[in-house]
N, C-alpha and C positions, 0 to 999 in steps of 0.2 A: 192264867199263865202256866201251862202244863207241859209244853214241849221242851225237851232237852236240846241243847245246841248240837248240831251235827258234828260228827268226828272229823269230817273232811269238808273243806269249803275253799272258795276263792273270794278275794275282795271284790273283784270285778272281772268282766270278760269282754273281749272284742265285740262291738255291736255293728261293725261295718259289714259282716258276713264273710264266709270263706271265699266267695267269688265276687266280693265288692258289691253285694246286692243293694246295700243301703246307698252307697255312692251313686250307683246307676239310677236308682229310683229318685234320688235327690236331683240329679241332672235332668231327668225326665220331668219332674214336677216343676222345677224352676224354669224350664224351657216351655212349660205350658202344654206338654204332650200328654200328661196325665193329670187328673184332678186330685183334690185332697182325699177323696174317698178311695181312689185307686192306690194312692201313696200309702195311706193308712193300712189298707188291706195287705199290701206288700210287706210293710214293716211288721204286721201281726204274724204273717207267715214266717218271716225271718226270726222273730223272737221265739216262736214255738219250736221251730227247727233247732234253734240254739239250745233251748231247754232239753229237748229230746237227745241231742248229741251229748250234752253234759251228763245226762243220766247214763247214757251208754258208757261214758268214760269213768263212771264211778260215783258221781254226785247224786246218789239215789235216795238220800235221806231227806225228810222234810226240812225245808229252810236251808239246805246246803247250796242252793242256787240263788245268787243275788239278782234282784231285778235291776241290773245295772245298765239297761238299755237307755240310750238318749238319742233323740233326733240329732243333737249336735253337742250340747254343753250341759254338764251336770250342775254347775253353779247356776246357770240360767233356769234349769228345771226346778231347782230348789227355791230360787228366788220367786218363781211363779207360784210354787206350791204353798209358800208361807205368806204370800201377799206382799212381799217386799216390792215387787213390781205390780202395779195395778193392772189387772187383766181379768176379764170374765172368760172362764173356760167355755169351750164349745162342746156340748155333750160331755163325753168322757175324756176328751183330750184337750190340749192347748189349742188356741186359735193358730193354725199353722202359718197364715200370712203374717200375723203379728210376731209369732215366734221367730220365723226366719228373717224378718226385717231386723230384729235385734241381733240374732245370731250371726248375720252376714255383715254387720257393721264392722268397719276396719279403721279404728283410730279416731273416729269422730263421734261426737255426742249424738245420741239418738233421741227421739221424742220421749222415750221412756227413762231417760236419765242413766243410760248404760254406756260404759266405755269398753272397748276391746283392750285387753291387756295381754302381753306376751311374756313368757318366761322360757328359759332354755330347755326346761324339761316338761313344762305343763302350760296349757293354754286355756284360758277361761275368760269369762266376762266379769267386770267389776261394777257392782251396783253403786250408785251414789245415793247416800241417805240424806234426806231432809229431816229437820227436827221440828216437831216429832213426826215419825213415820207410823202410819197406821197399818199394822200387820194383820192379815186375815188368813185363816186356814183355807187352802184351795187344794184338797187332796184328790180331786176327781181323776187326775191322770194316774196316780198311784193305785187308786181303787180299781181302775180299769185294767192295769197291768196284773194285779192280783186276781181279778175275776177271770180274765181270759186264760191265765195260766191254770187256774183251778179247774176251769171247764175242760182243759186238755189233760188234766191229771197231774199237774205239777204244783207243788207248794213252795212258792218263792219268797224271798226275803226283800221287802221294800228297802230302798236305799235313798238316803238324803245326805247332802253335805251338812255337817253339824253346825250348831248355832255359833260356836266360838270361831270356827274357821270362816263362816259367812261374814261375821263382823270384822275379823282380822283382814279379810280380803277387800272389804268395802271401804269406801272413803266418804267423807262428809262434803257437803257443798262448800264452795270457796267462801261463801259469806257467813259461815258459822265457825265457832271456835270449839264446838262440842266434840267429844270423842265418839266413835262409833259404838263403843262399849257402854255408853250412857243409856243405850236402849236395849241392853241385854235382857232385862227382866220382861219387857214387853215382847221381845222376840221369842223368849222361852215359852211364854204363854201360847204363842202361835204354833210353835213346835208341839207343845203338849196337845193342843187341839187337833193337829194333824195326826199324831200317832194314836190319840184316843179314838179318833174316827176309824183308823185302821184296826185297832183292837176290837171295836164294835163290829167290824166286818169279818172278824175271826182270825186276824193276824196275830200270831204269838211272838214273832221276832221282827224287829226293825233294826236296820243298820244305819248308823250315823258316822260319816267319815270326818275325821278331824286331823288333816295333815298340818294344820297350823302349829300343833304342838312339837313338830320336828322341823319347823321352818324358822329361819332367822328373819325377823322383821325390824326395820329401822324404827317404826312407830310404836311397837309393842314389845315389852320385855317378857321373859319367860315367867316371871312372877305374876305379871298382869294376866297372862293367858291362863296360868294355873288357877288364879283366883276366880277368873271368869268360868273356868271349867267346873270348879267346886260349886259355884252359885247355880249355874245352869243345870248341871246334871243331878245335883241334890234336889232341885225343884222338880225336874222331870221324873226322877226315881221315886219321889214322894207321892206321886199320884196313884190312886187305886184303879184308875180306868185307862191303863196303858198296856202295851205289849212289853215283853222283855226287851231290854236295850243292849245292843251290841255296838260298842264304840271302837272304831279303828283309828290307829295312828300310823299311817303308812309313810314310807319313803325316808326313814331315818330313825334315830334313837330318841326315845322319850326322855325328856329332862324333867323339869319341875312338874310337868303335866302328869307324870306317871302316878305319883302319890295322890294328886287331886282326883284323877279319874278313878283310880283303884278304890278309893274310899268314898266315892260319891253315891254309891247304892246301885250302880249299874250291874247287870247280870253277867256280861261278857266283855272282855277287853282284848282287842287285836293289837299285837305288837310286832314290829319289824325286827326279826332276829336272823336275817339273812347274813350270808358270809360278809358282804360289804359293810353292813352295819356292825357286825361283831368285830371286824377289823378296825373300824374307827373308834369303837368303844369296847375294849376287851372285857370290861367288868359288867357289861349290860345284863347278861343272863343272871348273874348272881343278884344284881340289884332288882331286877324284875321279880325273881323268885322271893326275895326278902320283903318287897314292898307291896306285893299283890296279895290280898287276903284270900284264904282258901274258899271263901264264899263267892269269889269272882271267877268265872270260867275263863281260863286263859286260852287265847287263840294264837298259836305261835306261827307267825309268818316266816317260816324257815326257808321256803322255796322262793328264790329271788324273782320277783315279777318284772324287774327292770333289765335283767341280764339275759341275753339271747342264748347264752351257753348253759349247759346242764349243770345242776348242782351235784356235789358228791353226797349221795344219799346216806352212806355210812356215817359221815360226819354230821349230816342233818339229824339222823336218829340219835346220835350222841348229844346234840343240842337239846332235843326233846327230853332226854334223860336228865340233863343238867337243870332243866326247868323245875325238876323236883316237885311234881304235883300230879295227883290223879285226875283232877278236873282239867283236861287239856284237849284241844283240837289242833289240827294241822291246817295250814292255809298258805297262800302266797303272801309275800310281804307287802305287795301293792296290788292295785288293779292292773290288768294287762290290756288296756283298750287298744293300743297301737301295735301289739305284737302280732306277727303272722300267725295263721291258725295252726299249721302243722308242718313238721319237718318232711312228712311224706310227700308234700307237694313239691319239694325241692328235688326234682328228678335227676339233676346233674351231679349229685353228691355220690362219691364212691363209699364203700363200706367203712373206710377209715374216717372219712369226714362226717358220715351220718351219725356217728356215735357222740358227737360233740354238741350240736345245736339243741336248743329246747325252746319250742314256741308254745303257744297257748295250750294246745291239747296235751303236749308232753308235760307241761307244768301241772295240768290237772291230774294226769295219771301219776306223776311223781308225788303230788299231795296225797292221792288215794293210797299209793304204795306205803308211804310213811304212816298214814293213819292205820292201815291194816297191821303193819309191823308194831306200832305202838299199842294198839288195842289187844293184839294177840301175844304180847310179850309174856315171858314166863312169870308166874306169880312168885316163884321162889327166886329171890334176888341173888342167891348164891350160885344159881346156874348162869351159864353164859347167856348174854342177851341176844335176841334175834338180830340179825344184821341184814341190811339191804345194801345193794351196790349196783352200779352201772359201769360199763367199760369207760376208761378215760385214756384210751390209746388204740393203736391199730389192733385189729383182731387177727389172731394166728390160727390158720386152719389146722385142725388136729385129726380129721378123718371121718370115716363113716360111723354114724351112731350105732349101727348094728355090731360094730367091732369093739365098742368101748367096754371097759370092765363093768362087772355086774354090781359092784358095791355101792354105786352112786344112784341118785334118784333123778328121774326125768319128769318135768312138769310141762304141761301145755299152757301157753299163755294167750288166750283170746283168739286163736286162729286154728283152722282145721287143716292146714297144710304142713306136712312133715318135711323139713328140709333134708336135702341129700347129704349135706356135710355140716359139720359144726366148727365153731371158732372159739378159741380161748379168749375170754374177756378179762381174766384176772380176778383176784379176790374171791377165789373158790366158786366162780360162776363161769359156765360155758353157755354161750347162746347159739341158737341156730342161725344159719345164714339167711333164713327168711325172717329172722327176728321174732320167732314165735315159740321157741323152746328154750328152756334153761335146765342145766344139769347142776345139781348141788353136790359139790365135792366134799361133803362131810355127812356123817351119819346123823340120824335124828328122825323123830316121828314126822309124818306128813304135814301136820299142822304147823310145827315149828319151822320146817323147811319152807313152807309156803309163805311165811311172813317175811322172808328176806330175799326172795327171788323176784325178779321183775323183768319185763321185756326190755330189750336193749335201749330203746328210746324212752323208757320211763314208765312202762305199763305195770300191771300187777297180775299175779297169778290167778287164773279163774278156776282151775281144776287140776288135780293131780292126774298125771297120765299113767305112769308105770315105773317099775324098777327097770333099769337098763336090761337086765337079763331076760326080761319079758318082752322086749321089743321084737 
C-alpha cells in the first residue's frame, strides 16, 4: 500500500457517453443488430475515451479516475461481484443476456430474486436475501476494467457499493423474520475476498460507496447503520492483504456513521460538504474536522454533483480551509452519472447564460482548480490565501487587451486563441470573450496568481502568458 490518494478526483462520471454512445449500443444489442462481442468492444472504446478525456481535464494522478462505468446499474454490478446473485461470469465480463434480463425487469420478480425499485433521485435494483445466502467473490469484471485501463496507460480506482448500503437496500424473503444485517459478517468476508484479489492484481486503492449513511430508512436506525459500519470496516481494514480503502458517503450529511467510519481503520473518507449540505447542517464542517483523525485522508466533496449550476469557488476554497487539515483532497460531493457532459455543447447560450451552468466536465475542472489552489496555497498563514473565482453574473466588455494597463498579469488558460476583447467578471478577474484568458487585477508572483485564476466555465490555468505591457 504505497500510493497516496490523488489531490483531485470525482466520485463517479457519466458512462452513457458524450453522444449517447452507450444508449445507442444498447439499442443495437437489444434489437439483435450487434452481438455481445461488438457491444463489449464499443463499451471498451467508450471507457478508454472517457479516461483520456478525464486526464485532459486534469485528473492525471494515479487513482484519480474512478472505474465507475456500468452497463446499467451499480447495485446489480456489485451484487454480481460479491456473489449475492448466483451467476457464473463469462470470460472477464458478466453474462450479458443474464445481466440485462435482470436490469430490464420492471416491477416484477425475476428468476434471480431481484425487484426493480424506484426513488425520486436514484434508481437501482433491490436484491432479496434468503437465509443463509452464500456469498462468493466474483471480481472478474473489476479485474477486466483495471487491466484494460492499465494497458492504455490509465491507473483507475475500482468502485463497489459498500457492504452496509448493500444490506440496507436489500430485503429478506417474505417467509423469514431475519434482518438483512444478520448476514453482515458473511458478506464482509466476500468483500474482503474481492478487494484482496484486486490488491494481488496491483490495485492500491478501492472505492466503496456508502450512501446509506446519509439516507433515512424506515427499517434501519442511524445507530444500527453505524454499528454495522464499525463491524464491517474494522474487519476489512484489519486485513494485511488488501488495498487502501476509500469510503464515500455521498448525497447528504454524515450522522452517526461519521465517527464509526472515521475510526474504523480506513485510509480515506469522502464527505459531502457541498453548499446544499452545508445549508442543511451548518455545523457539519466543524464536526467533520473534529471527529476525523489525522490518520484518515479527508476527501472533501465540495463541488456539488447534483446541482447543474456552478459553485462559488471562492466559498468552496474557504470550506477547504475550514476543514483544518493538511491531508485533504478535493472531489465532487456525489457521482454525476446523469449530468450532461459539457456546457460547450449548449450552443444556444449567450455569454451571460454560459457563465452559470456546470455539467460533468466543468465540475471536473472546478475540482482540479480547487485542488491546485489548495496545494499551492502560501505556507505562511499570515499571508493572504490564494483565491479562486468564476463569474456569477453578466460579463461587461472593457476593451482591447492591448490597451489595458501594464500592472496586471495575463495568463493563458488551455487555449491558443487570443480573444479580441475582454470582459469583466468581477472578484478581481477579467476573462477573455473566448473564455481562454484571465487577467489578475492584483500584484503577486506568477505562482500565487496562477492558483486562483480559472477559465470562465471552471477550468484551471495551464501556463503564464505575459505581463500586459508585453502583449
